[in-house]
N, C-alpha and C positions, 0 to 999 in steps of 0.2 A: 295783120301784124307779122313781122319777120319771125322766122322759126328759131328754136334754140339749138338746132343741129344744122349741118351743112357747112358751107365755107365760112359763114360768119358766126359759127358756134363759139361760145366763150371758152377761154383756155383755163384749165385747172392750174392754180398757182399755190405755192407754199406760203402760208401766213399763220404763224404761231401754232402749227400742228393741226389746224382745223381745216374745214372745207371752205374754199374760196374760189371764185371764178372772176376772170377778167374779161369783160366784154369790150372789144376794140372796134370802133366804127370803121366802115369801109372807106370813109373820107378822112382827111386830116382832122385830128381831134380838136374840138373847140373848148375843151375843159373836161371836168370829171365829176363823178358822183360816187361816193363811198356809201354803200347801201347794206343795211342789216335788219334783222328780224326782231320779233317780240319775245315775250317770256315763254310762250307755249310752242314756239316753232323753231325753224332754222332757215338758212338762206335758200333752201329749196322751195320755200313757199311760193304759191302761184302768184301772189301779189308782187313779191320781189322779182320773180322771173320776168313778169310782164313789164314792170317798171324798167328793169335793166334793158330789155329788148327795145322798148319804145325810146328810151333816152339814147341808146347806142345808135339806133336808126336815125336819130336827129343829129348825130355827130359828136356824141359825148362818150368818153371812156368811162365805163362803170365797173367798180370793184364790188362784187356781191359776196358777203362773207359771214361766217358764223362768229358769234360772240364767244369769249373765253368760257363762259359757263356751259355753253353747248359743246365746246371741245371737251370739257371735263366729263360730261354725262350726256348721253344721246336723248334722254327724255327728262321731263320734269322742269319746274321753274327754277330761276336763279335764287340763290340765297342772298338776302339783303346785306349780310355782313361782308359779301365779296363783290358788291356792285362796283367798287373802285377798280377792280381788275377788268371789268367789262369796259369801263371808261378808258382805261389804258389800252385795251384791245382796239377800241375805236380809233384812238390816236395813232396806234401803230398801222392800222389799215389806211388811214388818211396819208400817213407818211409814205406807205407803199404806193398808193395811188399817185402821189406827186412824182414818184420815180417814172411812172408810166406816161404821164401827161402833164401839161402845164396849163396856164390860164385859170379860169374860174373853177374853184373846187368847192363842191357842195357836199353836205352830209345828209343822207336820207335814212330815217329809221322808223320802223313800225312799232307803235305802242311802247313797250319797255325800252326797246333799242333807241327809239327817238328820244325818250326822256333822258336816257343816259348820255346820248350824244349832245343834247341841249345843255346838260349839266357840265360836261367837259368843255363845251364851247363857251359857257359862261366863265369857267375858270381860266380858259386859254383863248382869248378873243382873236388871236391871229391864227388859230388852228384851221379854220375853214372860212369861206367867203359867204356862205349862206346855208340855211337849214331847210329841209323838206320833211316835215313831221307828219306821218300818216297815223291816224287814230291815236293821237296823244292821250295817254291815260291820266286824265286830269284828276280823277279821284277814284277810289274803289267804288264799284257799283252800289248805289243806294246810300253812299256816305259822302255827300258833297262838302261836309265840314272838314274833310281830310284832303283838301286841295293840295296838289303837288306843284306849287307855284313859287316856292321860296327863292329859287335861283333866277326866275324870269326877269326881274329888274336888272340883273347883271349881264344879260345878253346884249351884245352890241352889233349884231349882224342881222340882215334881213331874214325873215322866217316865214315860210309858207306852212300852214296847217291844213291838211286834208282830212275832213271829218264826216262821218255818216250821221245823219239826223236821228238814227235809232241806236246810236252808240250808248250803252249804259254807263260808260266811263266819263260821261260829260255831255251836257246839252249844248246846243249851238250857242245859246246865250251865255252859259258858263265859260265856254271856251273863248268866246269873243271877249269877255271881261278879262280872262287870263292873258290873252294876247295884248290887251291894252296896257299890261304891266311892262311889256318889252319896250325899251327906249330905242327902238330901231324900226324900220318899216316892216309891217306884217301884212299877211293876206290869209283870210280864212276861206277855204274852198269847201262848201257844203255839198254833200252828195245826198240828195233827197231819197230817203228810204233805206239807205245802207246802214248796216250794223258795224261792229268793231272790225270785222274782217274785210269790210268794204266791198265784198262780193265782186272781185276784180273783173270778171268776165261780164256779169250782168250790167254793171255800171261803168265799165271802161275806166276804172279808177287810175290805171297807169297813165293814160293819155291826159287825165285831169291833173295829175301831179306835174307833168311837163308843162301843160298850159298855165298852171298857176305859177310855176317857176319863171316861165317866159314873161308873164304879166308883171311879176314883182321884180325879178332880178335884171331884166333887160334895161331898166331905167338907169342910164349912165350916171345919174346923180346919186345912186344908191351904193354902188360898189365899184371897186377897181381891184383886179382886172375886170373888164366887161364880160357879161354873160351874153354869148352870141349864139342864138339858136338858128341863124340863117345857114343855108347850105350853099 
């Protein structure tokens, strides 16, 4: 895997006062991925770093960024009453990414970040061309009756969900049923044995996100502009 330092190291950029990095491919960019973290982490997480490097090496510009709640406080989870601010932060990051590159623009988010991104994508269907959701938090652990699916029937863009079979936030069967609510093409990528963090080194989760995106998004009948992973 390419390294995070050296000539291809990401550039620090200004984005809402928080930490953000722009990974620029060495070849002409074929599109972009705005990428953010979950409730317990930040954009320095190993999973996000590896996804950014893998996608950039494949020719995509990646904006890896902190959500507004993490800008306000370095530790601790977001407060539900301010989740709308995180959604606006996601939209601002996507707008910033569109300044850096053109073509197919996807949003990728881990856990809480993915949920908030899918919610604003449901509200604003022209915001991005596709979603890559890692460890979507379908319900609180042990509480399947509290499924977070209300917005899924409003999604109109292709969605990849990368899921660990040992994730306590939802079983494979539960997540498959949830994706069936989306009236757009979807793909569930199961990682056997992985938990909520997807153990990115052990299971090479970053490569699996790109492979899932290539599988779903490359179909020209799904989206315009086309998703082009070729080099």
